[in-house]
VEXNUNU-419562 format. One record per residue (C-alpha): residue in three letters; x, z, y. Coordinates in steps of 0.001 Angstrom, whole numbers, plus 524288, in hexadecimal, padded with zeros to 5 digits. Each point is the difference from the previous one (the first is absolute). Layout:
REM residues N
ALAXZY...
END
This chain:
REM residues 291
MET7E2A77E4148105ETHR7FDCA7F27F7F9E3ILE802EC7FBF07F22FSER804447F30E7FB88SER7FBC57F9EB7F437LYS80DD9802C37FA07SER8003180EA2802B6LYS7F2C08013F7F942SER8079C7FB6F7F51ALEU80536808577F2EELEU80E8F802A87FF28PHE7FE3E7FB3E7F115PRO7FF857F2227FAA7ILE7F78E805887F566ARG7F3BE7F8F67FA3FSER7F31D8073080013ILE7F9AC80AB47F719SER7F3777FF5C7FD87LEU7F9D380DE0800C6PRO7F3BB8027380862THR804148064580A46ARG7F7727FC00808A2LEU7F3738056E7F904HIS807E980C9D7FDCCPRO7FC1F8099680C2AASN80D528017D8052BGLY8047D7F0CA7FEB7LEU7F4717FF2E80B5CLYS803F080B8080692ILE80DAA7F9D380136GLU7F8A17F24E804BEASP7F78680888809D8GLU80BD58059F80508LEU809207F4088002DASN7F6847FA0980983ARG7FE0E80A4780740LEU80EE9801978049ELYS7FF237EFA57FFC5ASN7F4348025280CE7SER8052280A4A804B7GLU80BE37FA4A80467THR801727FC4780EA8SER80AA77F6E28074FSER8021080DA080779HIS809348048C7F73DSER7FFF880E4C8069BGLU803B080B627FB56GLU7F37B8046C7FB51THR7FDA57F2897FAABILE80D6B801FC7F732GLN7FBDB80C1A7FCA4ALA7F2967FDBA7FA5CGLY804D57F6417F828ILE80A79809C17FABFVAL7F433808D17FB98GLY7F7AA7F4D57FB39LEU80B0A7FD537F49CVAL8011280EE87FE4DGLU7F1707FD737FBF0LEU801727F3167F8ABTYR80CC4802987F86CASN7F8DE80E397FB7CSER7F4B07F69D7FA9FPHE809597F5E27FAD5GLN8085280BF97F9DCGLU7F18B8043D7F8DCLEU7FD3A7F1CA7FB62ILE80DBA7FF167F8AFGLN7FC9080E557F90DCYS7F3FC7FB717FAC5PRO8029E7FE477F061ASN7F9D87F2EE7FF5BTHR80A437FAB880B6AGLN8095F806C17F8D7LYS7FD937F8437F2A3THR7FE717F370805FBLEU80D4E8028A80845VAL80806803757F468GLN7F96A7F4337F667HIS802897F70680BC0GLN80C4A7FA017FEEBASN806EC80A6D7F87BGLY7FFC48066480C70ALA805497F79D807BBPHE7F7D98003080B7BVAL8045380E548002BGLU80D737FE447FEF5GLU7FE5A7F88F80C2DALA7F58880872806F6LEU80B9E80AE57FDB9GLU8098C7F7EB806FBGLY7F7987FA8980B6ASER7FC5580FE680220LEU80E148048B8007CGLU802497F40180BEELEU7F4B1805518078BLEU803CD80EA77FC1DASP80D367FC90806D2SER7F9277F94080B8DCYS7F92D80BC98037CALA809DC809797FE4DTHR809737F78180879ILE7F3978017280B0DARG7FED380D747FF92ASN80FA580061801FCLEU7FDF97F77B80B9CPHE7F4AF807DF80412CYS8071280E8B7FD56THR80E597F9DD80731ILE7F7F67FC4080C93LYS7F8E580DE7800A3GLU80B058067C7FE49GLN805A57F94B80BB1VAL7F3E580256806B6GLN7FF9E80C9A8007BHIS80E73801BB80241LEU7FD2E7F90E80EFBGLN7F5E7808838027FSER8094F80C4F7FCE6ALA80A1C7F8CF80861LEU7F5A97FEB480BAAARG7FA2B80CBD7FE10ARG80F278061880044LYS806A47F60E80ACAGLY7F2C37FB8E807BCGLY804337F2E6808B3ASP80EF780333801D4SER809817F37F7FB7DSER8042F806BA7F33BILE7F4587FB957FB0DGLU802E07F2E48004FARG80989801F47F347ASP7F336803607F891ILE7F9727F56E804DEGLY8097D7F5AC7FC0BASN80051806BB7F2DETYR7F2FA7FD597FF52TYR8002B7F262802ABILE80C197FEFD7F593LEU7F97D804647F683ARG7F3857F4E780413LYS809C07F7E87FD33LYS804C88048E7F331MET7F1E77FF417FD3ELYS7FBC07F24480241LYS80BC27FDF47F7BAGLU7F8F8805507F2A7ILE7F22B7FC3180461GLY8036F7F0B97FFC8LYS808598034D7F2F8ASN7F2858062D7FB3ELEU7F5E77F46480545ARG809057F72A7F8CCLYS7FE5F8061F7F34CLEU7F1578028680246LYS7FF0F7F18D80387HIS805EF7FD2E7F1FCMET7F82B807377F8ADGLU7F4F67F814803F3ASN807707F4417FE79ARG80183803DB7F282VAL7F1487FA8A7FC4DGLY7FB137F85B7F358SER7F5CD7F5B48032ASER7F7F9804767F6ABLEU7F29C804747FFC2PHE7FD5780FB97FE42LEU7F402805C87F9F3ASP7FB1480F738001BILE80D7A808DA80000GLU809077F78D802C1GLN7F7A27F9AF80B1AHIS7FE4480EA7804F3LEU80DBE802467FE50ARG8064A7F29E80814GLN7F70E8043880BAEVAL8026C80D6680088THR80D977FB30801B4GLY7FEFA7F7B7807EFILE7F6E1809C78087ATHR80C30809907FE56ILE80A847F81C80457SER7F7EB7FC6480DABVAL7FE5280CE7803BCPHE80EC4803977FC48LYS8031A7F1BC809DFALA7F6918077B80A7DLEU8089880C647FFAALEU80C027F957801DBVAL7FBE67F70F80A0APHE7F9EB80E27806C3LEU80F22804737FDC8SER8065F7F51780814CYS7F807800CF80AD2GLN8055E8037480C94ASP802197FBDD80E4DTHR7F89C7F22D800C8LYS809FA7FCC080BBDILE80B5F803A87F6F5LYS802E07F72E7F4A5PRO80D38803FA7F8C6ARG8076A7F7B77F6D8GLY7F8CD7FDA07F341TRP7F2C6800F480693SER7FC407F0847FCB2MET8039C804297F198ILE7F53B809AC7FF35SER7F8237F7F4807C6LYS801A97F6CB7F4B3LEU7FBAC80A0A7F620MET7F285803DA8064BILE7F3DC801797F99CTHR7F8EA7F511809B4LYS805967FB7D80DFFSER7F524809A480745ALA805FE80C137F75ESER80E297FCE08075DCYS8045A80A7E80931GLN7FFBF7F6B080AE8SER7F2CA800867FFC3SER7F90280C0180A68GLN7F599802F57F622PHE80CEB8040D7F6E9PHE8052D8088C808CAASN800C380CF67F99AASP804F780DC2803A3LEU80E417FB2C7FB3AGLY7FE027F6C3809A0ASN7FC7780A7680A3EVAL80B53809967FE7FASP809BC7F277800AEVAL7F87C7FD7580ED1ALA801918108980263LEU80E707FE7C7FB05GLY803447F5B68069AASP7FA568046F80E3FLEU8044780BB27FF2CARG80E5E7FD087FD77GLU800C77F7D580B48GLU7FA56808FD80920ILE80A3180A087FDCALYS808D57F34C8015ASER7F9D37FDDA80CB7SER7FD1180D73805FBASP8072E80C01804D8ALA7F417805D37FD88LYS7F97C80B1D7F73BVAL7FA407F4E67F4EFASP7F114800B17FB54VAL80120801CF7F093ASN7F0C6802917FEF1ILE7FCD97F0B57FC38ALA809B17FF927F537GLN7FD6180C997FA77ARG7F1847FBB17FE93ARG802D77F3407F8B8LEU80898806ED7F7F0GLN7F58280A197FD6CMET7F77C7F4D67FBCALEU808AF7F9E17F741ASP802EB80C7F7F808ASP7F209802877FEA0ASN7FD867F1467FAB8ILE80DCE800917F897LYS7F8AD80C347F8D1GLY7F3C07FA907FB30PHE807D47F36D7FBB5GLU808908093B7F726ALA7F3A5806C27FA14GLY7FAF77F1E37FD46LEU80BE97FB6E7FB77GLU800FA80C2B7F797SER7F27F7FFB97F8B1LEU8036F7F1537FE26TYR80E5F802A47FA75LYS7F882808227F698GLN7F42E7F7677FC53LEU80AB97F6207FC62ILE807DC808C57F71FGLN7F3FF803D47F8F1THR7FBFE7F18A7FD5FARG80D367FD177FB28VAL7FE3980DA87F7DCSER7F42B7F8BF7FB3FPHE804CC7F3487FBBDLEU80B0F807E87F91AASN7F579805F07F89BVAL7FAFA7F4AF7FBAFLEU80E187F96B7FB79ALA8013A80B9F7F6F1LEU7F3638009C7F985
END
């Protein structure tokens, strides 16, 4: 995942805090984890790469939360602009929580539809009645495209709400953590938007413009994932049912649905851990404001 200079910018145009986090063990740990996340980014945008990014984010937020809980950090945050930075950080944390929750819901929705298709294929096999179930799946994917585009626009707006000031210490860390988070969220939405590269439905051009980079486009075979493979398998199955009176083999579609189901479970587990870390970080900021 390529992170633009804008996506590395904090959501909040606040002046810097004079806090020696670079000398603090947690501050150094955060910098190491940020560098590790940036260095691990590749142009393949595979499921494994994105899931590794989520795991890295969980570790990063854990370290950042520990830094916020440090008494010296809390004291400085309270004194700086009467806690204005903390209030702005809370506003941004709420937006990130909302985005994370939306992405989790999208994964849950597609998982339910995938499991429904698995059950239908076991019961109906290659019977022509399975066409209706496949059609419902494509309808769902079309609705998801609209939601994905909406959330990509929201993330892009979050990136654009940046100040030109230079940040130091904890503000610098928060700026970079926020940028990395937005980048991973974008990659997750791009993953969910992928489908058969031979099919480009209405609304696709809008999503392409909101991609992280051109290399992340689903038009590239490098990003053709399990979701796209399912689209192909179901499309081929539907065409085979229409053109043949013989018994249709559903094994390929079943295997690809199972692979996608397994992959979604991995994403859900990572997102659940990340969501909890985002909540805990927000709670840490709230505790600072209550001092």
